[in-house]
N, CA, C and O atoms as a MOPAC input file, in Angstrom:
PM7 MOZYME 1SCF
protein

 N     55.06300 1   -26.80600 1    75.39600 1
 C     54.23100 1   -27.74300 1    74.65000 1
 C     52.86700 1   -28.01500 1    74.30900 1
 O     52.12900 1   -27.92600 1    75.29100 1
 N     52.12900 1   -28.40300 1    72.94100 1
 C     50.64900 1   -27.77300 1    73.31300 1
 C     50.18800 1   -29.04000 1    73.55400 1
 O     50.51600 1   -30.15100 1    73.13800 1
 N     49.10200 1   -28.51100 1    74.54900 1
 C     48.51500 1   -29.53200 1    75.58200 1
 C     46.52100 1   -29.90200 1    75.02300 1
 O     45.78600 1   -28.91600 1    75.07300 1
 N     46.22200 1   -30.53700 1    74.80700 1
 C     44.84000 1   -30.89800 1    74.67200 1
 C     44.13800 1   -29.67600 1    73.53600 1
 O     43.22400 1   -29.02300 1    74.03900 1
 N     44.39600 1   -29.42700 1    72.47800 1
 C     43.92000 1   -28.33500 1    72.03400 1
 C     42.67100 1   -28.77600 1    71.78800 1
 O     41.85900 1   -27.93900 1    72.18300 1
 N     42.14900 1   -29.74100 1    71.29900 1
 C     40.53100 1   -29.61000 1    70.46100 1
 C     39.47500 1   -29.47400 1    71.92200 1
 O     38.56300 1   -28.64800 1    71.87800 1
 N     39.64300 1   -30.22600 1    73.03300 1
 C     38.82400 1   -30.63300 1    73.78200 1
 C     38.71800 1   -29.15400 1    74.50000 1
 O     37.63700 1   -28.67600 1    74.84300 1
 N     40.20800 1   -28.37500 1    74.71300 1
 C     39.64400 1   -27.22300 1    75.36000 1
 C     39.32900 1   -26.20600 1    74.52700 1
 O     38.82300 1   -25.17400 1    74.96800 1
 N     39.55600 1   -26.35900 1    73.41100 1
 C     39.24800 1   -25.51600 1    72.27800 1
 C     37.51300 1   -25.05500 1    72.62300 1
 O     37.06900 1   -23.98500 1    73.03900 1
 N     36.68600 1   -26.54200 1    72.19900 1
 C     34.92800 1   -26.44600 1    72.49800 1
 C     34.90100 1   -25.97600 1    73.43500 1
 O     34.31200 1   -24.89500 1    73.47000 1
 N     35.53400 1   -26.52100 1    74.75900 1
 C     35.09700 1   -25.96000 1    75.99400 1
 C     35.13000 1   -24.64500 1    75.69300 1
 O     34.10800 1   -24.10400 1    75.27100 1
 N     36.41400 1   -23.87200 1    75.87900 1
 C     36.57500 1   -22.01700 1    75.53500 1
 C     35.34900 1   -21.51700 1    74.70000 1
 O     34.41000 1   -20.90500 1    75.20800 1
 N     35.44900 1   -21.85200 1    73.28400 1
 C     34.35500 1   -21.65500 1    72.51200 1
 C     33.30700 1   -21.56200 1    72.95800 1
 O     32.78200 1   -20.45700 1    72.82100 1
 N     32.71000 1   -22.37100 1    73.50400 1
 C     31.23900 1   -22.12000 1    74.27000 1
 C     31.46000 1   -21.60200 1    75.07600 1
 O     30.38500 1   -21.01100 1    75.17500 1
 N     31.97400 1   -21.28500 1    75.80300 1
 C     32.21400 1   -20.02700 1    76.99100 1
 C     32.10700 1   -18.90800 1    76.41400 1
 O     30.98300 1   -18.42500 1    76.55600 1
 N     33.01900 1   -18.11500 1    75.64700 1
 C     32.95900 1   -17.50900 1    74.79600 1
 C     31.75400 1   -17.12000 1    74.11300 1
 O     31.29100 1   -16.03300 1    74.45900 1
 N     31.04100 1   -17.86700 1    73.07200 1
 C     30.06700 1   -17.36200 1    72.82000 1
 C     28.76200 1   -17.77600 1    73.34200 1
 O     27.73500 1   -17.60500 1    72.68600 1
 N     28.77200 1   -18.29500 1    74.46100 1
 C     27.70900 1   -17.68200 1    75.36400 1
 C     26.62800 1   -18.96700 1    75.20300 1
 O     25.40500 1   -18.84500 1    75.27500 1
 N     27.60800 1   -20.66000 1    74.88900 1
 C     26.26100 1   -21.31000 1    75.24100 1
 C     26.17700 1   -22.10400 1    76.64700 1
 O     27.08900 1   -22.38000 1    77.42500 1
 N     24.88100 1   -22.36600 1    76.72200 1
 C     24.39000 1   -22.92900 1    78.33200 1
 C     24.93200 1   -23.76300 1    78.23900 1
 O     24.56300 1   -24.70700 1    77.53900 1
 N     25.75700 1   -23.75100 1    78.74400 1
 C     26.44100 1   -25.08200 1    79.71200 1
 C     26.24500 1   -26.36200 1    79.90800 1
 O     26.89200 1   -27.38300 1    79.67800 1
 N     24.89600 1   -26.03400 1    80.53200 1
 C     24.12600 1   -27.68900 1    80.76800 1
 C     23.63700 1   -28.55400 1    79.74200 1
 O     23.79100 1   -29.77500 1    79.73400 1
 N     22.82500 1   -27.63200 1    78.56200 1
 C     22.46700 1   -27.73400 1    77.76700 1
 C     23.29800 1   -28.67800 1    76.87200 1
 O     22.89300 1   -29.81500 1    76.63200 1
 N     24.63400 1   -28.13600 1    76.30600 1
 C     25.54700 1   -28.51100 1    75.74900 1
 C     26.74800 1   -29.47000 1    75.98900 1
 O     27.50900 1   -29.96800 1    75.16000 1
 N     26.72000 1   -29.58000 1    77.16900 1
 C     27.16900 1   -30.34300 1    78.11900 1
 C     29.20700 1   -29.87000 1    78.12100 1
 O     30.26600 1   -30.49000 1    78.21800 1
 N     28.84000 1   -28.69100 1    77.98100 1
 C     30.04100 1   -27.78200 1    78.27400 1
 C     30.70000 1   -27.37300 1    79.50900 1
 O     29.90400 1   -26.59800 1    80.03900 1
 N     31.61600 1   -27.47100 1    80.16500 1
 C     32.11600 1   -27.02600 1    81.35400 1
 C     32.61600 1   -26.05600 1    81.28600 1
 O     33.27900 1   -25.87500 1    80.26400 1
 N     32.56800 1   -25.03200 1    82.23400 1
 C     33.31800 1   -23.61300 1    82.17300 1
 C     34.52600 1   -24.02600 1    82.92300 1
 O     34.49900 1   -24.60500 1    84.00900 1
 N     35.56200 1   -23.69400 1    82.28100 1
 C     36.85000 1   -23.63900 1    82.59400 1
 C     37.48300 1   -22.36000 1    82.87400 1
 O     36.94500 1   -21.32200 1    82.48700 1
 N     38.81900 1   -22.34300 1    83.65300 1
 C     39.62200 1   -21.07700 1    84.01700 1
 C     40.95700 1   -21.62600 1    83.82800 1
 O     41.30800 1   -22.54500 1    84.56800 1
 N     42.02800 1   -21.02500 1    82.61900 1
 C     43.14300 1   -21.75300 1    82.64500 1
 C     44.03300 1   -21.84200 1    84.08600 1
 O     43.91600 1   -21.13800 1    85.08900 1
 N     44.68600 1   -22.63000 1    83.90100 1
 C     45.38600 1   -22.58200 1    84.73700 1
 C     46.79300 1   -21.15300 1    84.80800 1
 O     46.94400 1   -20.55500 1    83.74200 1
 N     47.73600 1   -20.68900 1    86.04500 1
 C     47.98700 1   -19.19000 1    86.04200 1
 C     49.35200 1   -19.52000 1    84.97400 1
 O     50.06500 1   -18.72400 1    84.36300 1
 N     49.38000 1   -20.84700 1    85.02200 1
 C     50.69100 1   -20.90100 1    84.44200 1
 C     50.69900 1   -21.82500 1    82.59600 1
 O     51.62400 1   -22.33600 1    81.96500 1
 N     49.15100 1   -21.66100 1    82.26900 1
 C     48.90100 1   -22.16300 1    80.89000 1
 C     48.36400 1   -20.55000 1    79.95000 1
 O     47.47600 1   -19.75500 1    80.25700 1
 N     49.27000 1   -20.53600 1    78.81600 1
 C     48.77800 1   -19.61000 1    77.79900 1
 C     48.51100 1   -19.92000 1    77.06300 1
 O     48.76300 1   -21.12100 1    76.96100 1
 N     47.84400 1   -19.34800 1    75.93900 1
 C     47.03600 1   -19.33400 1    74.92100 1
 C     47.76200 1   -18.65000 1    73.77800 1
 O     48.11800 1   -17.48900 1    73.98200 1
 N     48.09600 1   -19.33400 1    72.32800 1
 C     48.03800 1   -18.21100 1    71.33900 1
 C     46.38800 1   -18.61500 1    70.70900 1
 O     45.73600 1   -19.65800 1    70.75600 1
 N     46.07000 1   -17.10100 1    70.05600 1
 C     44.50600 1   -16.97400 1    69.65900 1
 C     44.38800 1   -16.62200 1    68.30500 1
 O     45.10400 1   -15.63000 1    68.16400 1
 N     43.93100 1   -16.87400 1    67.37400 1
 C     43.65600 1   -16.05200 1    66.11900 1
 C     42.07200 1   -15.58400 1    66.00500 1
 O     41.07100 1   -16.26700 1    66.22200 1
 N     42.15600 1   -14.31500 1    65.63000 1
 C     40.51400 1   -14.22000 1    65.58000 1
 C     40.65100 1   -13.53400 1    64.26200 1
 O     41.67900 1   -13.32600 1    63.61600 1
 N     39.35700 1   -13.20700 1    63.97700 1
 C     38.32700 1   -12.97300 1    62.45900 1
 C     37.86700 1   -12.35300 1    62.61300 1
 O     36.98200 1   -12.48900 1    63.45800 1
 N     38.05000 1   -11.03800 1    61.90400 1
 C     36.78200 1    -9.99700 1    61.72600 1
 C     36.51000 1   -10.38800 1    60.11600 1
 O     37.13700 1   -10.09100 1    59.09900 1
 N     35.08000 1   -11.32900 1    60.37500 1
 C     34.53100 1   -11.82400 1    58.65400 1
 C     34.13800 1   -10.38800 1    58.09600 1
 O     34.56000 1   -10.15100 1    56.96400 1
 N     33.31700 1    -9.29500 1    58.78500 1
 C     33.36200 1    -8.30600 1    57.82700 1
 C     34.47800 1    -7.48100 1    57.13100 1
 O     34.52100 1    -6.84300 1    56.07900 1
 N     35.09800 1    -7.66200 1    57.82500 1
 C     36.63500 1    -6.85500 1    57.23900 1
 C     37.65200 1    -7.41300 1    56.61900 1
 O     38.55100 1    -6.86200 1    55.98400 1
 N     37.42000 1    -8.86400 1    56.89100 1
 C     38.57200 1    -9.83000 1    56.07100 1
 C     39.77400 1    -9.89900 1    56.96600 1
 O     40.66600 1   -10.67800 1    56.62900 1
 N     39.94200 1    -9.08600 1    58.22500 1
 C     41.07800 1    -9.50000 1    58.82900 1
 C     41.27800 1   -10.26000 1    60.26900 1
 O     40.49400 1   -10.59300 1    61.15800 1
 N     42.70500 1   -10.37900 1    60.08300 1
 C     43.19600 1   -11.68000 1    61.08500 1
 C     43.66800 1   -11.05700 1    62.17400 1
 O     44.30500 1   -10.06600 1    61.81900 1
 N     43.64200 1   -11.21100 1    63.57400 1
 C     44.25000 1   -11.08700 1    64.70200 1
 C     44.97900 1   -11.74400 1    65.25800 1
 O     44.43200 1   -12.83000 1    65.44900 1
 N     46.21900 1   -11.71700 1    65.76200 1
 C     46.98300 1   -12.80300 1    66.23100 1
 C     47.71200 1   -12.46000 1    67.52600 1
 O     48.39400 1   -11.43600 1    67.56300 1
 N     47.59600 1   -13.36000 1    68.72600 1
 C     47.95100 1   -12.78300 1    69.96800 1
 C     48.05000 1   -13.91400 1    71.02900 1
 O     47.60000 1   -15.03700 1    70.80200 1
 N     48.82800 1   -13.47900 1    72.52900 1
 C     48.85300 1   -14.59700 1    73.04000 1
 C     48.34500 1   -14.27800 1    74.70200 1
 O     48.74400 1   -13.21100 1    75.16900 1
 N     47.85300 1   -14.78500 1    75.21100 1
 C     47.37300 1   -14.46000 1    76.56500 1
 C     47.45100 1   -15.72300 1    77.69500 1
 O     47.59900 1   -16.92000 1    77.44600 1
 N     47.32200 1   -15.14400 1    78.87000 1
 C     46.86100 1   -16.47900 1    79.79700 1
 C     45.26600 1   -16.18200 1    80.56300 1
 O     44.61500 1   -16.92300 1    81.30000 1
 N     44.98900 1   -14.90400 1    80.09400 1
 C     43.47000 1   -14.58400 1    80.24500 1
 C     42.72700 1   -14.24600 1    78.65300 1
 O     42.75000 1   -13.15400 1    78.08500 1
 N     41.95300 1   -15.77300 1    78.04800 1
 C     41.47200 1   -15.60200 1    76.62800 1
 C     40.31600 1   -14.90200 1    76.82600 1
 O     40.37600 1   -13.74300 1    76.41600 1
 N     39.09400 1   -15.29300 1    77.41400 1
 C     38.10800 1   -14.77900 1    77.59600 1
 C     38.11500 1   -13.46300 1    77.92500 1
 O     37.52500 1   -12.67700 1    77.18400 1
 N     38.73400 1   -13.03100 1    79.00500 1
 C     38.83400 1   -11.57300 1    78.93200 1
 C     39.63400 1   -10.52000 1    78.08600 1
 O     39.43800 1    -9.30900 1    77.98300 1
 N     40.67300 1   -11.38700 1    77.46100 1
 C     40.95600 1   -10.52400 1    76.16100 1
 C     39.84600 1   -10.89100 1    74.95300 1
 O     39.35200 1    -9.98000 1    74.28900 1
 N     39.62500 1   -11.77200 1    74.80700 1
 C     38.51800 1   -11.91200 1    73.80800 1
 C     37.60300 1   -10.50600 1    74.09000 1
 O     37.66900 1    -9.58100 1    73.28100 1
 N     36.85700 1   -10.42800 1    75.14000 1
 C     36.21100 1    -9.31300 1    75.34000 1
 C     37.07400 1    -7.82800 1    75.57300 1
 O     36.60200 1    -6.99200 1    74.80200 1
 N     37.64300 1    -7.53600 1    75.99600 1
 C     38.46300 1    -6.47500 1    75.94800 1
 C     38.95600 1    -6.27000 1    74.05900 1
 O     39.61200 1    -5.24500 1    73.87200 1
 N     38.76700 1    -6.87900 1    73.14600 1
 C     39.15900 1    -6.72000 1    71.92100 1
 C     37.79000 1    -6.51200 1    71.27500 1
 O     37.79100 1    -5.72900 1    70.32500 1
 N     36.63200 1    -7.06000 1    71.61000 1
 C     35.47600 1    -6.80700 1    71.07900 1
 C     33.97300 1    -5.70600 1    71.94300 1
 O     32.83800 1    -5.41900 1    71.56300 1
 N     34.75100 1    -5.39400 1    73.16600 1
 C     33.78500 1    -4.50600 1    73.52400 1
 C     34.39000 1    -3.44500 1    74.75700 1
 O     33.63700 1    -2.52300 1    75.07100 1
 N     35.56100 1    -3.53500 1    75.37800 1
 C     36.22600 1    -3.29200 1    76.64200 1
 C     37.23900 1    -2.01500 1    75.53500 1
 O     36.81800 1    -0.86000 1    75.59000 1
 N     38.05200 1    -2.18900 1    74.93600 1
 C     39.21100 1    -1.61900 1    74.59200 1
 C     38.63400 1    -0.15100 1    73.64800 1
 O     37.90000 1    -0.39800 1    72.69200 1
 N     38.91600 1     1.05600 1    73.88500 1
 C     38.53900 1     2.53500 1    73.43400 1
 C     39.66700 1     2.80800 1    72.34700 1
 O     39.56600 1     3.91500 1    71.81900 1
 N     40.63200 1     2.08300 1    71.94800 1
 C     41.65400 1     2.67200 1    71.41800 1
 C     42.82100 1     1.60300 1    70.83500 1
 O     43.24400 1     0.71400 1    71.57400 1
 N     43.19300 1     1.72100 1    69.77700 1
 C     43.97900 1     0.45300 1    69.08200 1
 C     43.43400 1    -0.40500 1    67.92900 1
 O     42.25400 1    -0.45600 1    67.58300 1
 N     44.18900 1    -0.89400 1    67.53300 1
 C     44.09300 1    -1.24600 1    65.97400 1
 C     42.76000 1    -2.18000 1    65.81000 1
 O     41.95200 1    -1.90400 1    64.92300 1
 N     42.56500 1    -3.19300 1    66.60600 1
 C     41.61800 1    -4.14800 1    66.51700 1
 C     40.30900 1    -3.51900 1    66.86600 1
 O     39.32000 1    -4.23000 1    66.69100 1
 N     40.13600 1    -2.36900 1    67.30800 1
 C     38.68700 1    -1.95300 1    67.28500 1
 C     38.21400 1    -1.50300 1    66.31800 1
 O     37.03500 1    -1.15300 1    66.34400 1
 N     38.94000 1    -1.37800 1    65.22800 1
 C     38.63300 1    -0.77600 1    63.83600 1
 C     37.75000 1    -2.05000 1    63.09000 1
 O     36.72800 1    -1.99700 1    62.40600 1
 N     38.51400 1    -3.11000 1    63.48400 1
 C     37.27900 1    -4.30300 1    62.31100 1
 C     36.40800 1    -5.00800 1    63.42500 1
 O     36.37000 1    -6.23500 1    63.33100 1
 N     35.68300 1    -4.41700 1    64.49600 1
 C     34.95700 1    -5.25200 1    65.25500 1
 C     33.60500 1    -5.47800 1    64.31900 1
 O     33.20600 1    -4.46900 1    63.73700 1
 N     32.91900 1    -6.61700 1    64.13400 1
 C     33.39900 1    -7.93800 1    65.75400 1
 C     34.27400 1    -9.02300 1    65.21100 1
 O     34.36500 1    -9.40200 1    64.04400 1
 N     34.91400 1    -9.46000 1    66.29800 1
 C     36.11000 1   -10.65400 1    66.31400 1
 C     35.44200 1   -11.76000 1    66.52400 1
 O     34.28400 1   -11.80900 1    66.93800 1
 N     36.11000 1   -12.65000 1    66.26100 1
 C     35.46400 1   -14.34300 1    66.59200 1
 C     37.01400 1   -15.02200 1    66.48900 1
 O     37.91300 1   -15.02200 1    65.64700 1
 N     36.80300 1   -15.60500 1    67.84500 1
 C     38.32600 1   -17.03800 1    67.71600 1
 C     38.11800 1   -17.80000 1    66.96300 1
 O     37.01800 1   -18.32300 1    67.14100 1
 N     38.82400 1   -18.28500 1    65.87700 1
 C     38.93200 1   -19.11000 1    65.02100 1
 C     40.16200 1   -20.43000 1    65.19200 1
 O     40.42700 1   -21.40200 1    64.48400 1
 N     40.73900 1   -19.90000 1    66.51800 1
 C     41.85300 1   -20.71100 1    66.48300 1
 C     42.51200 1   -20.40200 1    67.87500 1
 O     42.72900 1   -19.25200 1    68.25700 1
 N     42.82300 1   -21.58000 1    68.63200 1
 C     43.45500 1   -21.33600 1    70.10200 1
 C     44.65500 1   -22.62700 1    70.24700 1
 O     44.22000 1   -23.77600 1    70.16100 1
 N     45.71900 1   -22.48500 1    70.40200 1
 C     46.38300 1   -23.09600 1    70.81800 1
 C     47.15700 1   -23.23900 1    72.21400 1
 O     47.80400 1   -22.21800 1    72.44600 1
 N     47.25900 1   -24.10700 1    73.09400 1
 C     47.56300 1   -24.22500 1    74.50500 1
 C     49.07700 1   -24.60100 1    74.75800 1
 O     49.60300 1   -25.60400 1    74.27500 1
 N     49.80100 1   -23.56700 1    75.67200 1
 C     51.15000 1   -23.96600 1    75.73000 1
 C     51.42400 1   -23.71100 1    77.43100 1
 O     50.86800 1   -22.84100 1    78.10100 1
 N     52.39900 1   -24.67800 1    77.91100 1
 C     52.91000 1   -24.30200 1    79.46800 1
 C     53.32400 1   -23.14900 1    79.61000 1
 O     52.66000 1   -22.38400 1    80.31100 1
 N     54.56800 1   -22.68200 1    78.97100 1
 C     55.39200 1   -21.53400 1    79.19100 1
 C     54.77800 1   -20.47400 1    78.41300 1
 O     54.07300 1   -20.76900 1    77.44900 1
 N     55.00300 1   -19.14400 1    78.78000 1
 C     54.73600 1   -17.79500 1    77.97700 1
 C     55.90100 1   -17.80800 1    76.50900 1
 O     55.58700 1   -17.41500 1    75.38500 1
 N     57.32200 1   -18.39000 1    76.92900 1
 C     58.17700 1   -18.36600 1    75.74100 1
 C     57.79600 1   -19.51100 1    74.87700 1
 O     58.18700 1   -19.38500 1    73.71700 1
 N     57.06900 1   -20.70100 1    75.16500 1
 C     56.63800 1   -21.22100 1    73.88600 1
 C     55.16400 1   -20.40700 1    72.97300 1
 O     54.98800 1   -20.43800 1    71.75500 1
 N     54.39500 1   -19.82400 1    73.86700 1
 C     53.39000 1   -19.28800 1    73.61800 1
 C     54.05200 1   -17.83700 1    72.57000 1
 O     53.39500 1   -17.16000 1    71.78000 1
 N     54.99700 1   -17.75000 1    72.78900 1
 C     55.26000 1   -16.37500 1    72.44900 1
 C     56.35500 1   -16.77000 1    71.13500 1
 O     56.31000 1   -16.00600 1    70.17100 1
 N     57.15200 1   -17.72200 1    71.08600 1
 C     57.63500 1   -18.25900 1    70.04500 1
 C     56.36300 1   -18.89400 1    68.71000 1
 O     56.56800 1   -18.94600 1    67.49700 1
 N     55.25400 1   -19.25200 1    69.35800 1
 C     53.99100 1   -19.83900 1    68.50500 1
 C     53.30000 1   -18.76800 1    67.60000 1
 O     52.90700 1   -18.76400 1    66.43400 1
 N     53.31900 1   -17.74400 1    68.75200 1
 C     52.68200 1   -16.24800 1    67.96800 1
 C     53.59300 1   -15.49800 1    66.95500 1
 O     53.16400 1   -14.78300 1    66.04800 1
 N     54.85300 1   -15.74000 1    67.21000 1
 C     56.16800 1   -14.85700 1    66.22500 1
 C     55.83600 1   -16.04000 1    65.11200 1
 O     55.55500 1   -15.47200 1    64.05600 1
 N     55.77200 1   -17.33800 1    64.97900 1
 C     55.52600 1   -17.82400 1    63.95100 1
 C     54.19000 1   -17.82800 1    62.96500 1
 O     54.19200 1   -18.27200 1    61.81700 1
 N     52.93400 1   -17.18400 1    63.71300 1
 C     51.71000 1   -17.80300 1    63.30600 1
 C     51.95900 1   -16.24200 1    62.63800 1
 O     51.13000 1   -16.14700 1    61.73300 1
 N     52.67400 1   -15.12300 1    62.70900 1
 C     52.28000 1   -13.72800 1    62.41100 1
 C     53.39200 1   -13.29000 1    61.04400 1
 O     53.30000 1   -12.22900 1    60.42800 1
 N     54.35300 1   -14.29400 1    60.78200 1
 C     54.77500 1   -14.43500 1    59.45800 1
 C     53.81700 1   -14.82100 1    58.38900 1
 O     52.81100 1   -15.51500 1    58.24300 1
 N     54.67600 1   -13.97200 1    57.64900 1
 C     54.09700 1   -14.41500 1    55.85800 1
 C     53.19100 1   -15.63200 1    55.87600 1
 O     51.97500 1   -15.74400 1    55.71800 1
 N     54.45700 1   -16.78100 1    56.19300 1
 C     54.05300 1   -18.25100 1    56.24300 1
 C     52.94700 1   -18.35100 1    57.01000 1
 O     51.87700 1   -18.74900 1    56.54900 1
 N     53.07800 1   -18.07200 1    57.98700 1
 C     51.76600 1   -18.20000 1    58.93400 1
 C     50.58400 1   -17.48200 1    58.57600 1
 O     49.54900 1   -18.05600 1    58.23600 1
 N     50.67100 1   -16.63600 1    58.62200 1
 C     49.30900 1   -16.11000 1    57.78300 1
 C     48.68800 1   -16.39600 1    56.60000 1
 O     47.50200 1   -16.17300 1    56.35600 1
 N     49.45600 1   -16.86900 1    55.89600 1
 C     49.22300 1   -17.92200 1    54.92700 1
 C     48.46600 1   -19.09100 1    55.63100 1
 O     47.23800 1   -19.12800 1    55.70800 1
 N     49.25700 1   -19.99200 1    56.11100 1
 C     48.49900 1   -21.06600 1    56.67700 1
 C     47.54700 1   -20.86800 1    57.52900 1
 O     46.82100 1   -21.86100 1    57.47400 1
 N     46.96100 1   -19.76100 1    58.66300 1
 C     45.69900 1   -19.18800 1    58.78100 1
 C     44.72500 1   -19.08500 1    57.73300 1
 O     43.62500 1   -19.63600 1    57.78600 1
 N     45.07300 1   -18.47500 1    56.91100 1
 C     43.80200 1   -17.76600 1    55.41300 1
 C     43.23700 1   -19.39500 1    54.99900 1
 O     42.07300 1   -19.74700 1    55.19100 1
 N     44.46600 1   -20.42300 1    54.31100 1
 C     44.40600 1   -21.30900 1    53.77600 1
 C     43.63200 1   -22.62400 1    54.70600 1
 O     42.65900 1   -23.30000 1    54.37200 1
 N     44.34400 1   -22.68700 1    55.80500 1
 C     43.98800 1   -24.11400 1    56.42800 1
 C     42.79600 1   -23.85300 1    57.44100 1
 O     41.90300 1   -24.69500 1    57.52800 1
 N     42.76600 1   -22.69700 1    58.20800 1
 C     41.96800 1   -22.00400 1    59.07300 1
 C     40.41400 1   -21.64200 1    58.60100 1
 O     39.28200 1   -22.12600 1    58.58100 1
 N     41.06900 1   -20.59600 1    58.28000 1
 C     39.74600 1   -19.82000 1    57.26400 1
 C     39.16600 1   -20.48000 1    56.30600 1
 O     37.95500 1   -20.69900 1    56.32300 1
 N     39.95800 1   -20.88000 1    55.35100 1
 C     39.22900 1   -21.49700 1    54.12800 1
 C     39.04300 1   -22.90100 1    54.22000 1
 O     38.76000 1   -23.56300 1    53.22100 1
 N     39.22700 1   -23.56600 1    55.70900 1
 C     38.49700 1   -24.86200 1    55.30100 1
 C     36.97600 1   -24.97700 1    55.98200 1
 O     36.12300 1   -25.81900 1    55.70100 1
 N     36.85100 1   -23.64700 1    57.18100 1
 C     35.52400 1   -23.19100 1    57.68800 1
 C     34.61600 1   -22.54900 1    56.69000 1
 O     33.45800 1   -22.31000 1    57.03300 1
 N     35.13800 1   -22.16900 1    55.17400 1
 C     34.25000 1   -21.94000 1    54.19000 1
 C     33.47200 1   -22.40500 1    53.72100 1
 O     32.87100 1   -21.83500 1    52.80900 1

């Protein structure tokens, strides 16, 4: 079940991009161990999207952008998180990740999420 997507997104994105928590009224949070995130990252320079799921979004984001030394995503750095959805179970998150990775899901991301921000 999707939980508090907009409030949590603003908090996490503020943390990811390094906003000063006190001046922006943002509060750093850590995900509960049973909470899972489906995320979409965009490489604006290369026009690529990456879809994944994790229970450790900030650590995963740093892995994609800084820590990893091999893999597909390192070729298209830097990545920006453009969309997140929160779920109570890994099963739900995996189901949503699969939907977003389909042709219809990628079309939705490009038209509705990336297109809306352009």
